[in-house]
TORKOL-4160 file (C-alpha; in steps of 0.2 Angstrom, whole numbers, padded with zeros to 4 digits, m for minus):
441
<pt num="1" X="0106" Y="m0051" Z="m0050"/>
<pt num="2" X="0111" Y="m0034" Z="m0057"/>
<pt num="3" X="0101" Y="m0018" Z="m0056"/>
<pt num="4" X="0099" Y="m0006" Z="m0072"/>
<pt num="5" X="0106" Y="0010" Z="m0065"/>
<pt num="6" X="0100" Y="0015" Z="m0083"/>
<pt num="7" X="0084" Y="0011" Z="m0080"/>
<pt num="8" X="0078" Y="0031" Z="m0076"/>
<pt num="9" X="0062" Y="0035" Z="m0064"/>
<pt num="10" X="0049" Y="0044" Z="m0071"/>
<pt num="11" X="0044" Y="0060" Z="m0061"/>
<pt num="12" X="0026" Y="0071" Z="m0060"/>
<pt num="13" X="0027" Y="0087" Z="m0057"/>
<pt num="14" X="0015" Y="0093" Z="m0046"/>
<pt num="15" X="0005" Y="0105" Z="m0049"/>
<pt num="16" X="0006" Y="0124" Z="m0047"/>
<pt num="17" X="m0008" Y="0134" Z="m0035"/>
<pt num="18" X="m0009" Y="0153" Z="m0037"/>
<pt num="19" X="m0016" Y="0151" Z="m0022"/>
<pt num="20" X="m0009" Y="0147" Z="m0006"/>
<pt num="21" X="m0015" Y="0132" Z="0004"/>
<pt num="22" X="m0023" Y="0138" Z="0016"/>
<pt num="23" X="m0036" Y="0150" Z="0004"/>
<pt num="24" X="m0037" Y="0136" Z="m0005"/>
<pt num="25" X="m0041" Y="0122" Z="0008"/>
<pt num="26" X="m0061" Y="0126" Z="0010"/>
<pt num="27" X="m0064" Y="0123" Z="m0008"/>
<pt num="28" X="m0055" Y="0106" Z="m0011"/>
<pt num="29" X="m0060" Y="0091" Z="m0012"/>
<pt num="30" X="m0051" Y="0084" Z="0001"/>
<pt num="31" X="m0058" Y="0095" Z="0014"/>
<pt num="32" X="m0075" Y="0091" Z="0008"/>
<pt num="33" X="m0075" Y="0070" Z="0010"/>
<pt num="34" X="m0066" Y="0075" Z="0027"/>
<pt num="35" X="m0080" Y="0086" Z="0031"/>
<pt num="36" X="m0094" Y="0071" Z="0024"/>
<pt num="37" X="m0084" Y="0060" Z="0036"/>
<pt num="38" X="m0086" Y="0070" Z="0051"/>
<pt num="39" X="m0105" Y="0073" Z="0049"/>
<pt num="40" X="m0108" Y="0052" Z="0043"/>
<pt num="41" X="m0097" Y="0050" Z="0060"/>
<pt num="42" X="m0114" Y="0056" Z="0074"/>
<pt num="43" X="m0125" Y="0045" Z="0065"/>
<pt num="44" X="m0115" Y="0030" Z="0062"/>
<pt num="45" X="m0109" Y="0031" Z="0077"/>
<pt num="46" X="m0125" Y="0031" Z="0086"/>
<pt num="47" X="m0131" Y="0015" Z="0076"/>
<pt num="48" X="m0116" Y="0006" Z="0083"/>
<pt num="49" X="m0116" Y="0014" Z="0101"/>
<pt num="50" X="m0134" Y="0010" Z="0103"/>
<pt num="51" X="m0129" Y="m0009" Z="0096"/>
<pt num="52" X="m0115" Y="m0013" Z="0107"/>
<pt num="53" X="m0121" Y="m0007" Z="0124"/>
<pt num="54" X="m0138" Y="m0015" Z="0121"/>
<pt num="55" X="m0131" Y="m0031" Z="0116"/>
<pt num="56" X="m0116" Y="m0032" Z="0129"/>
<pt num="57" X="m0127" Y="m0028" Z="0144"/>
<pt num="58" X="m0139" Y="m0038" Z="0136"/>
<pt num="59" X="m0127" Y="m0054" Z="0134"/>
<pt num="60" X="m0120" Y="m0049" Z="0151"/>
<pt num="61" X="m0136" Y="m0052" Z="0160"/>
<pt num="62" X="m0138" Y="m0066" Z="0153"/>
<pt num="63" X="m0123" Y="m0076" Z="0157"/>
<pt num="64" X="m0133" Y="m0084" Z="0171"/>
<pt num="65" X="m0139" Y="m0095" Z="0158"/>
<pt num="66" X="m0135" Y="m0102" Z="0144"/>
<pt num="67" X="m0140" Y="m0088" Z="0132"/>
<pt num="68" X="m0127" Y="m0074" Z="0137"/>
<pt num="69" X="m0115" Y="m0084" Z="0127"/>
<pt num="70" X="m0123" Y="m0084" Z="0110"/>
<pt num="71" X="m0128" Y="m0064" Z="0113"/>
<pt num="72" X="m0112" Y="m0058" Z="0119"/>
<pt num="73" X="m0104" Y="m0068" Z="0100"/>
<pt num="74" X="m0120" Y="m0056" Z="0092"/>
<pt num="75" X="m0114" Y="m0041" Z="0100"/>
<pt num="76" X="m0095" Y="m0046" Z="0096"/>
<pt num="77" X="m0099" Y="m0051" Z="0076"/>
<pt num="78" X="m0108" Y="m0034" Z="0073"/>
<pt num="79" X="m0093" Y="m0024" Z="0081"/>
<pt num="80" X="m0083" Y="m0033" Z="0067"/>
<pt num="81" X="m0098" Y="m0032" Z="0053"/>
<pt num="82" X="m0098" Y="m0013" Z="0057"/>
<pt num="83" X="m0078" Y="m0013" Z="0058"/>
<pt num="84" X="m0080" Y="m0016" Z="0041"/>
<pt num="85" X="m0090" Y="m0003" Z="0037"/>
<pt num="86" X="m0077" Y="0010" Z="0046"/>
<pt num="87" X="m0063" Y="0006" Z="0036"/>
<pt num="88" X="m0070" Y="0005" Z="0021"/>
<pt num="89" X="m0075" Y="0024" Z="0026"/>
<pt num="90" X="m0061" Y="0030" Z="0030"/>
<pt num="91" X="m0051" Y="0022" Z="0016"/>
<pt num="92" X="m0066" Y="0032" Z="0004"/>
<pt num="93" X="m0067" Y="0051" Z="0014"/>
<pt num="94" X="m0050" Y="0053" Z="0023"/>
<pt num="95" X="m0038" Y="0040" Z="0011"/>
<pt num="96" X="m0032" Y="0029" Z="0021"/>
<pt num="97" X="m0028" Y="0011" Z="0021"/>
<pt num="98" X="m0030" Y="0000" Z="0036"/>
<pt num="99" X="m0028" Y="m0018" Z="0034"/>
<pt num="100" X="m0042" Y="m0031" Z="0040"/>
<pt num="101" X="m0039" Y="m0038" Z="0057"/>
<pt num="102" X="m0033" Y="m0057" Z="0061"/>
<pt num="103" X="m0046" Y="m0069" Z="0054"/>
<pt num="104" X="m0055" Y="m0078" Z="0067"/>
<pt num="105" X="m0048" Y="m0095" Z="0067"/>
<pt num="106" X="m0060" Y="m0108" Z="0079"/>
<pt num="107" X="m0052" Y="m0123" Z="0080"/>
<pt num="108" X="m0067" Y="m0136" Z="0073"/>
<pt num="109" X="m0082" Y="m0133" Z="0063"/>
<pt num="110" X="m0096" Y="m0126" Z="0073"/>
<pt num="111" X="m0106" Y="m0113" Z="0080"/>
<pt num="112" X="m0099" Y="m0116" Z="0100"/>
<pt num="113" X="m0082" Y="m0115" Z="0091"/>
<pt num="114" X="m0086" Y="m0098" Z="0082"/>
<pt num="115" X="m0094" Y="m0091" Z="0099"/>
<pt num="116" X="m0078" Y="m0094" Z="0107"/>
<pt num="117" X="m0066" Y="m0090" Z="0092"/>
<pt num="118" X="m0076" Y="m0073" Z="0095"/>
<pt num="119" X="m0074" Y="m0072" Z="0112"/>
<pt num="120" X="m0056" Y="m0077" Z="0111"/>
<pt num="121" X="m0052" Y="m0063" Z="0100"/>
<pt num="122" X="m0042" Y="m0050" Z="0103"/>
<pt num="123" X="m0046" Y="m0040" Z="0090"/>
<pt num="124" X="m0066" Y="m0044" Z="0094"/>
<pt num="125" X="m0066" Y="m0035" Z="0107"/>
<pt num="126" X="m0056" Y="m0020" Z="0100"/>
<pt num="127" X="m0069" Y="m0016" Z="0088"/>
<pt num="128" X="m0082" Y="m0016" Z="0104"/>
<pt num="129" X="m0071" Y="m0002" Z="0113"/>
<pt num="130" X="m0070" Y="0008" Z="0096"/>
<pt num="131" X="m0089" Y="0005" Z="0097"/>
<pt num="132" X="m0091" Y="0014" Z="0116"/>
<pt num="133" X="m0076" Y="0026" Z="0114"/>
<pt num="134" X="m0080" Y="0032" Z="0093"/>
<pt num="135" X="m0098" Y="0038" Z="0100"/>
<pt num="136" X="m0095" Y="0054" Z="0110"/>
<pt num="137" X="m0079" Y="0059" Z="0100"/>
<pt num="138" X="m0091" Y="0059" Z="0087"/>
<pt num="139" X="m0103" Y="0067" Z="0096"/>
<pt num="140" X="m0088" Y="0081" Z="0098"/>
<pt num="141" X="m0082" Y="0081" Z="0079"/>
<pt num="142" X="m0100" Y="0085" Z="0073"/>
<pt num="143" X="m0105" Y="0099" Z="0086"/>
<pt num="144" X="m0087" Y="0107" Z="0085"/>
<pt num="145" X="m0087" Y="0106" Z="0064"/>
<pt num="146" X="m0105" Y="0110" Z="0061"/>
<pt num="147" X="m0104" Y="0126" Z="0073"/>
<pt num="148" X="m0088" Y="0132" Z="0066"/>
<pt num="149" X="m0094" Y="0129" Z="0048"/>
<pt num="150" X="m0111" Y="0136" Z="0049"/>
<pt num="151" X="m0103" Y="0152" Z="0057"/>
<pt num="152" X="m0090" Y="0154" Z="0045"/>
<pt num="153" X="m0102" Y="0154" Z="0029"/>
<pt num="154" X="m0114" Y="0167" Z="0039"/>
<pt num="155" X="m0102" Y="0177" Z="0044"/>
<pt num="156" X="m0093" Y="0177" Z="0030"/>
<pt num="157" X="m0109" Y="0180" Z="0019"/>
<pt num="158" X="m0117" Y="0192" Z="0033"/>
<pt num="159" X="m0114" Y="0208" Z="0021"/>
<pt num="160" X="m0125" Y="0197" Z="0008"/>
<pt num="161" X="m0141" Y="0194" Z="0020"/>
<pt num="162" X="m0141" Y="0208" Z="0033"/>
<pt num="163" X="m0156" Y="0215" Z="0024"/>
<pt num="164" X="m0167" Y="0201" Z="0031"/>
<pt num="165" X="m0167" Y="0208" Z="0050"/>
<pt num="166" X="m0173" Y="0226" Z="0043"/>
<pt num="167" X="m0186" Y="0221" Z="0031"/>
<pt num="168" X="m0192" Y="0206" Z="0042"/>
<pt num="169" X="m0188" Y="0205" Z="0060"/>
<pt num="170" X="m0190" Y="0224" Z="0061"/>
<pt num="171" X="m0172" Y="0225" Z="0067"/>
<pt num="172" X="m0155" Y="0234" Z="0060"/>
<pt num="173" X="m0143" Y="0217" Z="0060"/>
<pt num="174" X="m0138" Y="0201" Z="0071"/>
<pt num="175" X="m0139" Y="0210" Z="0092"/>
<pt num="176" X="m0122" Y="0209" Z="0097"/>
<pt num="177" X="m0130" Y="0217" Z="0116"/>
<pt num="178" X="m0145" Y="0221" Z="0121"/>
<pt num="179" X="m0154" Y="0223" Z="0137"/>
<pt num="180" X="m0169" Y="0232" Z="0143"/>
<pt num="181" X="m0161" Y="0250" Z="0142"/>
<pt num="182" X="m0149" Y="0248" Z="0129"/>
<pt num="183" X="m0145" Y="0234" Z="0111"/>
<pt num="184" X="m0131" Y="0234" Z="0099"/>
<pt num="185" X="m0134" Y="0229" Z="0081"/>
<pt num="186" X="m0122" Y="0225" Z="0066"/>
<pt num="187" X="m0130" Y="0235" Z="0057"/>
<pt num="188" X="m0117" Y="0249" Z="0049"/>
<pt num="189" X="m0105" Y="0246" Z="0036"/>
<pt num="190" X="m0089" Y="0246" Z="0046"/>
<pt num="191" X="m0098" Y="0235" Z="0058"/>
<pt num="192" X="m0105" Y="0222" Z="0043"/>
<pt num="193" X="m0087" Y="0221" Z="0036"/>
<pt num="194" X="m0077" Y="0218" Z="0053"/>
<pt num="195" X="m0090" Y="0202" Z="0054"/>
<pt num="196" X="m0085" Y="0197" Z="0036"/>
<pt num="197" X="m0067" Y="0201" Z="0039"/>
<pt num="198" X="m0073" Y="0188" Z="0056"/>
<pt num="199" X="m0081" Y="0174" Z="0045"/>
<pt num="200" X="m0067" Y="0175" Z="0035"/>
<pt num="201" X="m0056" Y="0169" Z="0046"/>
<pt num="202" X="m0069" Y="0153" Z="0054"/>
<pt num="203" X="m0072" Y="0147" Z="0035"/>
<pt num="204" X="m0052" Y="0149" Z="0031"/>
<pt num="205" X="m0051" Y="0139" Z="0050"/>
<pt num="206" X="m0063" Y="0125" Z="0047"/>
<pt num="207" X="m0056" Y="0115" Z="0038"/>
<pt num="208" X="m0040" Y="0113" Z="0047"/>
<pt num="209" X="m0051" Y="0110" Z="0062"/>
<pt num="210" X="m0058" Y="0096" Z="0054"/>
<pt num="211" X="m0042" Y="0090" Z="0047"/>
<pt num="212" X="m0037" Y="0090" Z="0066"/>
<pt num="213" X="m0053" Y="0079" Z="0070"/>
<pt num="214" X="m0052" Y="0068" Z="0058"/>
<pt num="215" X="m0032" Y="0065" Z="0063"/>
<pt num="216" X="m0039" Y="0057" Z="0077"/>
<pt num="217" X="m0054" Y="0047" Z="0069"/>
<pt num="218" X="m0038" Y="0040" Z="0059"/>
<pt num="219" X="m0030" Y="0033" Z="0076"/>
<pt num="220" X="m0046" Y="0025" Z="0081"/>
<pt num="221" X="m0050" Y="0014" Z="0065"/>
<pt num="222" X="m0029" Y="0012" Z="0063"/>
<pt num="223" X="m0027" Y="0008" Z="0082"/>
<pt num="224" X="m0042" Y="m0002" Z="0086"/>
<pt num="225" X="m0051" Y="m0007" Z="0069"/>
<pt num="226" X="m0032" Y="m0014" Z="0062"/>
<pt num="227" X="m0023" Y="m0029" Z="0064"/>
<pt num="228" X="m0013" Y="m0030" Z="0081"/>
<pt num="229" X="0004" Y="m0025" Z="0080"/>
<pt num="230" X="0009" Y="m0045" Z="0086"/>
<pt num="231" X="m0002" Y="m0053" Z="0070"/>
<pt num="232" X="0005" Y="m0037" Z="0059"/>
<pt num="233" X="0021" Y="m0042" Z="0065"/>
<pt num="234" X="0018" Y="m0062" Z="0061"/>
<pt num="235" X="0010" Y="m0057" Z="0043"/>
<pt num="236" X="0026" Y="m0048" Z="0038"/>
<pt num="237" X="0040" Y="m0062" Z="0046"/>
<pt num="238" X="0025" Y="m0073" Z="0036"/>
<pt num="239" X="0029" Y="m0063" Z="0019"/>
<pt num="240" X="0049" Y="m0060" Z="0022"/>
<pt num="241" X="0049" Y="m0079" Z="0024"/>
<pt num="242" X="0044" Y="m0082" Z="0008"/>
<pt num="243" X="0054" Y="m0068" Z="0001"/>
<pt num="244" X="0071" Y="m0079" Z="0010"/>
<pt num="245" X="0062" Y="m0095" Z="0002"/>
<pt num="246" X="0059" Y="m0085" Z="m0016"/>
<pt num="247" X="0078" Y="m0078" Z="m0016"/>
<pt num="248" X="0085" Y="m0093" Z="m0011"/>
<pt num="249" X="0077" Y="m0104" Z="m0022"/>
<pt num="250" X="0084" Y="m0091" Z="m0036"/>
<pt num="251" X="0102" Y="m0090" Z="m0030"/>
<pt num="252" X="0101" Y="m0110" Z="m0033"/>
<pt num="253" X="0097" Y="m0108" Z="m0049"/>
<pt num="254" X="0110" Y="m0097" Z="m0055"/>
<pt num="255" X="0122" Y="m0107" Z="m0047"/>
<pt num="256" X="0118" Y="m0120" Z="m0056"/>
<pt num="257" X="0115" Y="m0111" Z="m0073"/>
<pt num="258" X="0133" Y="m0104" Z="m0071"/>
<pt num="259" X="0138" Y="m0121" Z="m0067"/>
<pt num="260" X="0129" Y="m0131" Z="m0082"/>
<pt num="261" X="0132" Y="m0117" Z="m0095"/>
<pt num="262" X="0150" Y="m0113" Z="m0087"/>
<pt num="263" X="0163" Y="m0125" Z="m0080"/>
<pt num="264" X="0154" Y="m0138" Z="m0082"/>
<pt num="265" X="0154" Y="m0134" Z="m0102"/>
<pt num="266" X="0171" Y="m0132" Z="m0100"/>
<pt num="267" X="0177" Y="m0147" Z="m0092"/>
<pt num="268" X="0167" Y="m0157" Z="m0104"/>
<pt num="269" X="0178" Y="m0151" Z="m0119"/>
<pt num="270" X="0192" Y="m0151" Z="m0106"/>
<pt num="271" X="0189" Y="m0171" Z="m0105"/>
<pt num="272" X="0186" Y="m0170" Z="m0125"/>
<pt num="273" X="0200" Y="m0162" Z="m0127"/>
<pt num="274" X="0212" Y="m0175" Z="m0117"/>
<pt num="275" X="0205" Y="m0187" Z="m0123"/>
<pt num="276" X="0207" Y="m0183" Z="m0145"/>
<pt num="277" X="0227" Y="m0178" Z="m0139"/>
<pt num="278" X="0230" Y="m0195" Z="m0129"/>
<pt num="279" X="0224" Y="m0204" Z="m0147"/>
<pt num="280" X="0238" Y="m0192" Z="m0156"/>
<pt num="281" X="0250" Y="m0195" Z="m0145"/>
<pt num="282" X="0258" Y="m0209" Z="m0152"/>
<pt num="283" X="0253" Y="m0206" Z="m0170"/>
<pt num="284" X="0256" Y="m0186" Z="m0170"/>
<pt num="285" X="0266" Y="m0179" Z="m0154"/>
<pt num="286" X="0267" Y="m0162" Z="m0159"/>
<pt num="287" X="0248" Y="m0160" Z="m0162"/>
<pt num="288" X="0245" Y="m0170" Z="m0144"/>
<pt num="289" X="0254" Y="m0156" Z="m0136"/>
<pt num="290" X="0249" Y="m0143" Z="m0145"/>
<pt num="291" X="0230" Y="m0151" Z="m0139"/>
<pt num="292" X="0237" Y="m0154" Z="m0122"/>
<pt num="293" X="0242" Y="m0132" Z="m0119"/>
<pt num="294" X="0225" Y="m0129" Z="m0126"/>
<pt num="295" X="0218" Y="m0141" Z="m0112"/>
<pt num="296" X="0229" Y="m0131" Z="m0099"/>
<pt num="297" X="0222" Y="m0116" Z="m0104"/>
<pt num="298" X="0206" Y="m0122" Z="m0103"/>
<pt num="299" X="0205" Y="m0128" Z="m0084"/>
<pt num="300" X="0214" Y="m0110" Z="m0080"/>
<pt num="301" X="0198" Y="m0104" Z="m0086"/>
<pt num="302" X="0187" Y="m0115" Z="m0079"/>
<pt num="303" X="0196" Y="m0113" Z="m0062"/>
<pt num="304" X="0193" Y="m0095" Z="m0064"/>
<pt num="305" X="0175" Y="m0097" Z="m0065"/>
<pt num="306" X="0174" Y="m0107" Z="m0052"/>
<pt num="307" X="0182" Y="m0094" Z="m0040"/>
<pt num="308" X="0169" Y="m0079" Z="m0047"/>
<pt num="309" X="0156" Y="m0091" Z="m0042"/>
<pt num="310" X="0163" Y="m0095" Z="m0025"/>
<pt num="311" X="0167" Y="m0077" Z="m0024"/>
<pt num="312" X="0148" Y="m0074" Z="m0028"/>
<pt num="313" X="0141" Y="m0084" Z="m0015"/>
<pt num="314" X="0152" Y="m0082" Z="0001"/>
<pt num="315" X="0169" Y="m0077" Z="m0002"/>
<pt num="316" X="0181" Y="m0085" Z="0005"/>
<pt num="317" X="0192" Y="m0068" Z="0011"/>
<pt num="318" X="0174" Y="m0061" Z="0020"/>
<pt num="319" X="0175" Y="m0075" Z="0030"/>
<pt num="320" X="0194" Y="m0076" Z="0036"/>
<pt num="321" X="0197" Y="m0058" Z="0036"/>
<pt num="322" X="0180" Y="m0047" Z="0036"/>
<pt num="323" X="0169" Y="m0035" Z="0027"/>
<pt num="324" X="0186" Y="m0023" Z="0025"/>
<pt num="325" X="0194" Y="m0035" Z="0017"/>
<pt num="326" X="0182" Y="m0043" Z="0006"/>
<pt num="327" X="0174" Y="m0024" Z="0002"/>
<pt num="328" X="0192" Y="m0020" Z="m0002"/>
<pt num="329" X="0195" Y="m0035" Z="m0015"/>
<pt num="330" X="0176" Y="m0030" Z="m0022"/>
<pt num="331" X="0183" Y="m0012" Z="m0025"/>
<pt num="332" X="0199" Y="m0018" Z="m0034"/>
<pt num="333" X="0187" Y="m0026" Z="m0047"/>
<pt num="334" X="0176" Y="m0011" Z="m0049"/>
<pt num="335" X="0177" Y="m0001" Z="m0068"/>
<pt num="336" X="0179" Y="0013" Z="m0058"/>
<pt num="337" X="0190" Y="0019" Z="m0043"/>
<pt num="338" X="0183" Y="0017" Z="m0028"/>
<pt num="339" X="0186" Y="0022" Z="m0007"/>
<pt num="340" X="0182" Y="0010" Z="0003"/>
<pt num="341" X="0182" Y="0015" Z="0022"/>
<pt num="342" X="0174" Y="0003" Z="0035"/>
<pt num="343" X="0174" Y="0008" Z="0055"/>
<pt num="344" X="0167" Y="m0003" Z="0063"/>
<pt num="345" X="0170" Y="m0009" Z="0082"/>
<pt num="346" X="0168" Y="m0029" Z="0081"/>
<pt num="347" X="0160" Y="m0041" Z="0065"/>
<pt num="348" X="0144" Y="m0044" Z="0062"/>
<pt num="349" X="0135" Y="m0060" Z="0062"/>
<pt num="350" X="0141" Y="m0069" Z="0047"/>
<pt num="351" X="0121" Y="m0072" Z="0041"/>
<pt num="352" X="0122" Y="m0049" Z="0040"/>
<pt num="353" X="0140" Y="m0052" Z="0036"/>
<pt num="354" X="0136" Y="m0060" Z="0021"/>
<pt num="355" X="0120" Y="m0050" Z="0015"/>
<pt num="356" X="0130" Y="m0033" Z="0015"/>
<pt num="357" X="0143" Y="m0040" Z="0007"/>
<pt num="358" X="0133" Y="m0046" Z="m0008"/>
<pt num="359" X="0124" Y="m0027" Z="m0006"/>
<pt num="360" X="0139" Y="m0017" Z="m0010"/>
<pt num="361" X="0145" Y="m0031" Z="m0021"/>
<pt num="362" X="0130" Y="m0027" Z="m0033"/>
<pt num="363" X="0130" Y="m0009" Z="m0031"/>
<pt num="364" X="0147" Y="m0009" Z="m0038"/>
<pt num="365" X="0144" Y="m0019" Z="m0049"/>
<pt num="366" X="0130" Y="m0008" Z="m0056"/>
<pt num="367" X="0141" Y="0007" Z="m0055"/>
<pt num="368" X="0154" Y="m0002" Z="m0067"/>
<pt num="369" X="0142" Y="m0008" Z="m0080"/>
<pt num="370" X="0128" Y="0007" Z="m0081"/>
<pt num="371" X="0131" Y="0023" Z="m0069"/>
<pt num="372" X="0147" Y="0029" Z="m0080"/>
<pt num="373" X="0153" Y="0036" Z="m0064"/>
<pt num="374" X="0174" Y="0042" Z="m0063"/>
<pt num="375" X="0173" Y="0039" Z="m0045"/>
<pt num="376" X="0165" Y="0032" Z="m0030"/>
<pt num="377" X="0163" Y="0027" Z="m0011"/>
<pt num="378" X="0159" Y="0014" Z="m0001"/>
<pt num="379" X="0156" Y="0019" Z="0016"/>
<pt num="380" X="0150" Y="0006" Z="0030"/>
<pt num="381" X="0149" Y="0010" Z="0050"/>
<pt num="382" X="0136" Y="0005" Z="0065"/>
<pt num="383" X="0126" Y="0016" Z="0074"/>
<pt num="384" X="0119" Y="0010" Z="0089"/>
<pt num="385" X="0110" Y="m0008" Z="0083"/>
<pt num="386" X="0110" Y="m0003" Z="0065"/>
<pt num="387" X="0123" Y="m0009" Z="0054"/>
<pt num="388" X="0125" Y="0008" Z="0042"/>
<pt num="389" X="0133" Y="0004" Z="0019"/>
<pt num="390" X="0133" Y="0019" Z="0008"/>
<pt num="391" X="0138" Y="0019" Z="m0009"/>
<pt num="392" X="0141" Y="0036" Z="m0019"/>
<pt num="393" X="0144" Y="0037" Z="m0036"/>
<pt num="394" X="0145" Y="0052" Z="m0047"/>
<pt num="395" X="0138" Y="0046" Z="m0063"/>
<pt num="396" X="0122" Y="0052" Z="m0072"/>
<pt num="397" X="0107" Y="0045" Z="m0059"/>
<pt num="398" X="0094" Y="0040" Z="m0064"/>
<pt num="399" X="0093" Y="0024" Z="m0053"/>
<pt num="400" X="0075" Y="0016" Z="m0051"/>
<pt num="401" X="0071" Y="0008" Z="m0035"/>
<pt num="402" X="0053" Y="0002" Z="m0042"/>
<pt num="403" X="0044" Y="m0012" Z="m0044"/>
<pt num="404" X="0053" Y="m0023" Z="m0057"/>
<pt num="405" X="0072" Y="m0016" Z="m0056"/>
<pt num="406" X="0085" Y="m0025" Z="m0048"/>
<pt num="407" X="0086" Y="m0013" Z="m0034"/>
<pt num="408" X="0069" Y="m0017" Z="m0029"/>
<pt num="409" X="0078" Y="m0038" Z="m0028"/>
<pt num="410" X="0087" Y="m0028" Z="m0018"/>
<pt num="411" X="0080" Y="m0019" Z="m0007"/>
<pt num="412" X="0069" Y="m0036" Z="m0005"/>
<pt num="413" X="0081" Y="m0045" Z="0001"/>
<pt num="414" X="0084" Y="m0032" Z="0014"/>
<pt num="415" X="0068" Y="m0030" Z="0021"/>
<pt num="416" X="0067" Y="m0050" Z="0023"/>
<pt num="417" X="0079" Y="m0047" Z="0036"/>
<pt num="418" X="0071" Y="m0032" Z="0044"/>
<pt num="419" X="0084" Y="m0019" Z="0033"/>
<pt num="420" X="0078" Y="m0003" Z="0025"/>
<pt num="421" X="0087" Y="m0001" Z="0005"/>
<pt num="422" X="0086" Y="0021" Z="0001"/>
<pt num="423" X="0090" Y="0025" Z="m0016"/>
<pt num="424" X="0094" Y="0046" Z="m0019"/>
<pt num="425" X="0097" Y="0047" Z="m0039"/>
<pt num="426" X="0092" Y="0062" Z="m0046"/>
<pt num="427" X="0093" Y="0064" Z="m0064"/>
<pt num="428" X="0109" Y="0070" Z="m0070"/>
<pt num="429" X="0118" Y="0065" Z="m0052"/>
<pt num="430" X="0126" Y="0060" Z="m0043"/>
<pt num="431" X="0120" Y="0043" Z="m0033"/>
<pt num="432" X="0119" Y="0037" Z="m0017"/>
<pt num="433" X="0110" Y="0023" Z="m0009"/>
<pt num="434" X="0111" Y="0019" Z="0009"/>
<pt num="435" X="0106" Y="0003" Z="0015"/>
<pt num="436" X="0103" Y="0000" Z="0033"/>
<pt num="437" X="0101" Y="m0017" Z="0041"/>
<pt num="438" X="0103" Y="m0023" Z="0059"/>
<pt num="439" X="0117" Y="m0027" Z="0068"/>
<pt num="440" X="0121" Y="m0042" Z="0077"/>
<pt num="441" X="0134" Y="m0047" Z="0084"/>
């Protein structure tokens, strides 16, 4: 798998705003969506809380009879249904992508098995806990957000409507203080201006306050309505297993193709040439000798192809002498000068060592073919329980790790073993690729 360093990535320039973020926040669509989320949270949480408390207490009270189990199951099923609504609401208004929790897996068909799966499901009880926790939080966030928003805009626009008080209420303005003997009204220009400035502060602060409130909402949705860490890890491992299987199948196809189109074809031609030379041996010894000489050259070429193929799978120098010697051998075949520095206290596990070798080998091939670099370097070291690889070059840059490129395939290989690939390659260079692998001794 060869990465195309020549494939640049498109960059999208961010829109430039003349106003700073603090001044434009009250008018942004994101702020309106977040405020709408807070407003909707109260009625949704009220319905969800009422359903949960009613059904759970009813089911718990009926547990002395058989009716308690189906009532509890219905309560949990309802909470899971509300969870679908809450995830969709968070996705649409907060832009929060939360995966669905682990599905129910009844051991056998039937209502009893389905109710048993509901009652044993940790996700169902997490949804129930969300219903109980979300209601008081929704009341608090609704009260705070509406109070700050209404007070902010009311005070900010006070210069536009303060005339209502003397015209219709018989007062000078908003009463700031009053008792039986003395009253203070916000009615002169200075007080009206200060009131509007205080309203401006409230108005500018409200979007950030609402954003903080919705951040807590996001944590609740992600932590209680999404998949559990264990199930998420299982899904990740299943995906990684698929990547490993696909990668192994692709490697086998590549090896088969290289053998069929390379060494095998040469050996077939070699057998035919030797057969012709054998027939010519008595009639024309000179021609036979020339054909044997050509066959000898074909043998050397076939052997070199077999060595290259074996080196691409797992070179002997890697097994015998480790990463330092193996990477130095790869660097010596690179089209540009490469500095190799390996600082490891011990050798990692053979599987990790092989992946590290393959990663550096692929990156150096890319540098040779596409980077236009004059020099490159390879650094390998260990940090705590991670094996770190860094390959840099001073080429043209523009390496793309997005889907479809060779770097994406390399990142998938590393991800299959809990590794990470980070590409820093601005247009014009230089390019730096950092690979991180788990350390297994």
